[in-house]
C-alpha positions in Angstrom: -99.3 10.9 53.9 -100.4 8.7 51.0 -98.5 5.6 50.2 -98.3 2.8 47.7 -96.7 -0.7 47.7 -95.8 -2.1 44.3 -94.3 -5.4 43.0 -95.4 -8.9 42.9 -93.7 -10.4 45.9 -93.3 -14.2 45.7 -95.0 -16.4 48.3 -93.1 -16.5 51.6 -91.5 -13.8 53.7 -91.6 -11.1 51.0 -95.4 -11.5 50.7 -95.7 -11.5 54.5 -93.6 -8.4 54.6 -95.9 -6.6 52.1 -99.0 -7.5 54.0 -97.4 -6.4 57.3 -96.3 -3.1 55.9 -99.8 -2.4 54.6 -101.2 -3.2 58.0 -98.8 -1.0 60.0 -99.0 2.0 57.6 -102.8 2.0 57.7 -102.7 1.5 61.5 -100.7 4.8 61.7 -103.3 6.6 59.5 -101.6 6.5 56.1 -103.9 6.3 53.0 -103.2 3.7 50.2 -103.3 5.2 46.7 -102.4 4.2 43.2 -98.7 4.5 42.1 -99.5 7.4 39.8 -101.3 9.5 42.4 -100.1 13.1 42.1 -100.0 13.4 45.9 -98.1 10.2 46.6 -95.8 10.6 49.5 -94.2 7.2 50.1 -93.6 4.4 47.5 -92.4 1.0 48.7 -91.4 -1.2 45.7 -90.5 -4.9 45.9 -88.1 -5.9 43.2 -86.2 -8.9 41.9 -82.4 -8.4 42.3 -82.0 -9.3 38.7 -84.4 -6.6 37.5 -83.6 -3.4 39.4 -85.3 -0.2 38.2 -86.4 3.1 39.6 -89.9 3.9 40.7 -91.2 6.5 38.3 -91.8 9.4 40.6 -94.4 12.0 39.5 -93.0 14.7 41.9 -89.9 15.4 44.0 -92.1 15.0 47.1 -92.3 11.2 46.7 -89.9 9.2 48.9 -89.0 5.7 47.6 -88.1 2.6 49.6 -86.9 -0.4 47.6 -87.0 -4.0 49.1 -85.0 -6.8 47.6 -84.7 -10.4 48.9 -81.6 -12.4 48.1 -78.8 -14.6 49.6 -76.6 -13.4 52.5 -73.8 -11.0 51.5 -70.6 -10.4 53.3 -70.0 -6.8 52.4 -73.5 -5.2 52.6 -72.6 -1.7 51.6 -70.4 -2.7 48.8 -73.1 -5.0 47.4 -76.2 -3.0 48.2 -75.2 0.6 47.6 -75.0 0.3 43.8 -78.6 -1.2 44.0 -79.7 1.9 46.0 -78.3 4.1 43.3 -79.8 2.1 40.4 -83.2 2.3 41.9 -82.9 6.0 42.9 -84.1 5.1 46.4 -84.2 7.2 49.5 -83.8 3.9 51.5 -82.8 0.4 50.3 -83.7 -2.7 52.2 -82.0 -6.0 51.5 -83.6 -9.1 53.1 -81.6 -12.2 53.6 -82.0 -15.5 55.6 -78.9 -15.4 58.0 -77.7 -17.3 61.0 -79.5 -15.1 63.4 -82.7 -15.2 61.5 -84.4 -13.3 58.7 -82.6 -10.0 58.6 -83.5 -6.7 56.9 -80.4 -4.6 56.0 -81.3 -0.9 55.8 -78.9 1.0 53.5 -79.1 4.9 53.3 -77.7 7.3 50.7 -75.2 8.5 53.4 -73.6 5.1 53.3 -75.4 4.1 56.5 -76.2 0.5 57.3 -78.3 -1.0 60.2 -80.3 -4.1 60.6 -83.7 -5.3 61.9 -84.2 -9.0 62.5 -87.6 -10.7 62.2 -88.9 -12.5 65.3 -91.9 -14.7 64.5 -92.9 -14.7 68.2 -93.1 -10.9 68.3 -94.4 -10.1 64.8 -96.3 -7.0 65.7 -93.3 -5.5 67.5 -91.2 -6.3 64.4 -93.5 -4.4 62.0 -93.8 -1.5 64.4 -89.9 -1.3 64.4 -89.9 -1.4 60.6 -92.5 1.4 60.6 -90.3 3.5 62.9 -87.5 3.2 60.3 -89.9 4.3 57.5 -91.9 6.9 59.4 -89.3 9.8 58.8 -89.8 9.2 55.1 -93.6 8.9 55.5 -93.9 12.2 57.4 -91.3 14.5 55.8 -91.4 17.3 53.3 -88.6 17.9 50.9 -87.4 21.5 50.3 -85.7 20.9 46.9 -87.1 23.5 44.6 -85.1 26.7 43.9 -86.4 30.0 42.6 -83.6 31.7 40.6 -83.8 35.5 40.4 -81.2 36.9 37.9 -80.5 40.0 40.0 -77.1 39.3 41.5 -75.2 42.6 41.4 -72.6 42.6 38.6 -69.8 43.2 41.1 -70.5 39.8 42.8 -70.5 37.8 39.6 -66.9 36.8 40.3 -67.5 36.5 44.1 -66.2 38.4 47.0 -64.0 37.7 50.1 -66.7 35.4 51.5 -66.7 33.1 48.4 -62.9 33.1 48.5 -63.1 31.8 52.0 -65.7 29.2 50.9 -63.3 28.0 48.2 -60.5 27.6 50.7 -62.8 25.8 53.2 -63.8 23.3 50.4 -60.1 22.4 50.0 -59.8 21.9 53.7 -62.8 19.7 53.7 -61.1 17.5 51.1 -58.0 17.3 53.2 -60.0 15.7 56.0 -60.6 12.8 53.6 -64.3 12.7 54.4 -65.5 14.0 51.0 -65.5 11.5 48.1 -65.5 12.7 44.6 -68.9 13.1 43.0 -70.4 9.6 42.9 -70.2 8.1 39.3 -73.9 7.8 38.7 -73.4 7.0 35.0 -71.6 3.8 36.1 -74.8 2.5 37.6 -77.6 4.2 35.7 -78.6 3.9 32.0 -79.0 7.2 30.2 -82.8 7.3 30.5 -82.7 6.9 34.3 -79.9 9.4 34.7 -82.0 12.0 32.8 -84.9 11.2 35.1 -82.7 11.7 38.2 -81.3 15.0 36.9 -84.9 16.2 36.0 -86.1 15.4 39.5 -83.1 16.8 41.5 -81.1 18.9 39.2 -77.8 17.2 40.0 -75.0 15.7 38.0 -73.6 13.5 40.8 -73.6 12.8 44.5 -71.0 14.4 46.8 -71.1 14.5 50.5 -71.1 17.5 52.8 -71.7 21.2 52.2 -70.5 24.6 53.4 -71.9 28.0 53.7 -70.8 31.5 54.9 -72.8 34.5 55.9 -72.6 37.5 53.5 -74.8 39.9 55.5 -77.7 40.0 57.9 -80.1 38.0 55.6 -78.1 36.3 52.9 -75.4 33.6 52.7 -73.2 32.0 50.1 -73.5 28.2 49.9 -72.1 25.3 47.9 -74.2 23.9 45.1 -75.7 20.4 45.0 -73.6 17.6 43.6 -70.4 19.5 43.1 -66.8 18.8 44.1 -66.4 20.9 47.2 -62.7 21.1 46.7 -63.2 22.9 43.4 -65.7 25.7 44.0 -65.0 28.1 41.3 -68.0 29.6 39.4 -70.6 31.8 41.0 -74.1 30.5 40.2 -72.8 27.0 39.3 -70.6 26.0 42.3 -71.5 28.7 44.8 -74.9 30.3 45.1 -76.3 33.3 47.1 -79.3 32.3 49.2 -81.5 35.3 49.9 -84.8 33.9 51.2 -87.2 30.9 51.6 -90.6 30.9 50.0 -92.8 28.9 52.5 -95.8 28.7 50.2 -93.8 27.1 47.3 -91.4 25.3 49.7 -88.5 26.6 47.7 -85.2 28.4 48.4 -84.8 31.8 46.7 -81.4 32.5 45.1 -79.9 35.6 43.5 -77.9 34.5 40.5 -75.9 36.1 37.7 -77.9 37.0 34.6 -75.4 35.5 32.2 -75.3 31.8 33.2 -77.4 28.7 33.8 -77.5 28.2 37.6 -77.1 24.9 39.4 -79.4 24.1 42.4 -78.1 24.9 45.9 -77.4 22.2 48.4 -80.4 20.4 49.7 -79.5 21.4 53.2 -80.0 25.1 52.4 -83.2 25.2 54.4 -81.4 24.1 57.5 -78.7 26.7 57.1 -81.3 29.4 56.4 -83.1 28.7 59.7 -79.9 28.9 61.7 -78.6 32.1 60.1 -81.9 33.9 60.4 -82.3 33.0 64.1 -78.6 33.5 65.2 -76.9 36.6 63.7 -73.7 35.6 65.5 -73.3 32.5 63.3 -70.9 33.3 60.5 -70.5 30.0 58.9 -71.8 26.4 58.8 -70.2 23.1 57.7 -72.0 19.8 57.3 -70.0 16.6 57.0 -70.9 12.9 57.0 -68.7 12.1 60.0 -69.1 12.1 63.8 -67.7 13.4 67.1 -68.1 11.9 70.6 -70.4 13.5 73.1 -72.5 15.7 70.7 -76.2 16.2 71.1 -78.1 14.5 68.3 -81.5 14.6 66.6 -83.7 11.6 67.7 -85.4 10.9 64.3 -83.4 10.2 61.2 -85.3 12.5 58.8 -83.8 12.6 55.3 -81.5 15.4 54.4 -83.2 18.3 52.6 -86.4 18.0 54.5 -88.1 20.7 56.5 -88.4 18.4 59.5 -84.7 17.7 59.7 -83.9 21.4 59.4 -86.3 22.1 62.3 -84.8 19.4 64.5 -81.3 20.7 63.9 -82.3 24.3 64.4 -83.9 23.4 67.8 -80.6 21.8 69.0 -78.6 24.8 67.9 -81.0 26.9 69.9 -80.4 24.8 73.0 -76.6 24.9 72.7 -74.7 26.9 75.3 -73.2 29.0 72.4 -75.3 28.7 69.2 -72.5 30.3 67.3 -70.2 27.4 68.1 -72.5 24.4 68.1 -71.8 20.8 67.0 -75.0 18.9 66.3 -75.3 15.3 65.4 -77.8 14.2 62.7 -78.9 10.7 63.6 -77.5 8.1 61.2 -76.3 10.9 59.0 -73.5 13.2 60.2 -72.7 16.6 61.8 -73.8 20.2 61.4 -71.3 22.6 62.8 -71.7 26.3 63.3 -69.0 28.8 63.7 -68.1 32.5 63.8 -66.1 31.8 60.7 -65.1 28.9 58.5 -61.6 29.0 60.1 -63.2 28.8 63.5 -65.0 25.6 62.5 -62.0 23.9 61.1 -59.8 24.8 64.0 -62.4 23.4 66.5 -62.9 20.1 64.8 -59.3 19.3 63.9 -58.3 15.9 65.3 -61.8 15.2 66.7 -63.6 13.9 63.6 -64.5 10.2 63.3 -65.0 8.9 59.8 -67.8 6.4 60.8 -71.2 7.7 61.7 -72.8 5.4 64.4 -75.9 3.7 63.0 -78.8 3.1 65.4 
């Protein structure tokens, strides 16, 4: 994958960090390119905390890591998450000189937080560990594009028994108190950057988790991206029918009503697609940013919406004693839960969900 590192890091640790990242990325075979390269895969930008701005992506396939150096903060997520949103980053790194040494706080869009501490006596090991944190971004492929085909049968424009079940499941998800309302992006982004975000990802906000239910052998209904899951009402806007995956275009194919402007399906649609196609006994899938003890988990924290994460989750479902009732952990991210129905899933997880996802 091609990468770029931008920003005039001041002398000191930030400059050392820039040079070390260049060294370790090239050591692992990544090619440095200009920031405006059309095939740029990974952009690492160093910014001043008083001048936060997004990296101007040319395509959805570019992952962005923002690095900021500042004083120690007591509440890392509370202080750093708004910075992640302002910079439209896939990963935000806050560097601070703390009691245990120079510490890098890694903050993820899923409200994850973990740290890596610099050890001057083991510098190469430190940069290799940082690379391991970045490598899922440097090696992943987003499946974000949608192909909308306005051929949904008229009798499905108002939904069916499956979409009614999905609506009720969305309300049950809200009752678990794991699903915040859509994140107020307009609170942190000026209008120009908000338009850029919507152009790139076709969303109006960030909301966590998603649900789907099988309609027939090859198709399934799924919640849209960036919608309040407790208020799934309009077919084509809040709920979409996924009919296929176009591998050449790396895009999900959706059948939509001819009379309305559709919203994009959840970024995890590729994961659900893989599971439904392989396991006809799976009738529903729920994804939450929460945890359960004793579940098998992916070993690499690929970003949500990537083909690589979907493949890793599908492999663990395949290995489950009963793929139709699997609970799979997504490292540093959450859970994907399969069931014979949505009711089956909620009955099995009742009382077992932990709000905090362990960060490793």
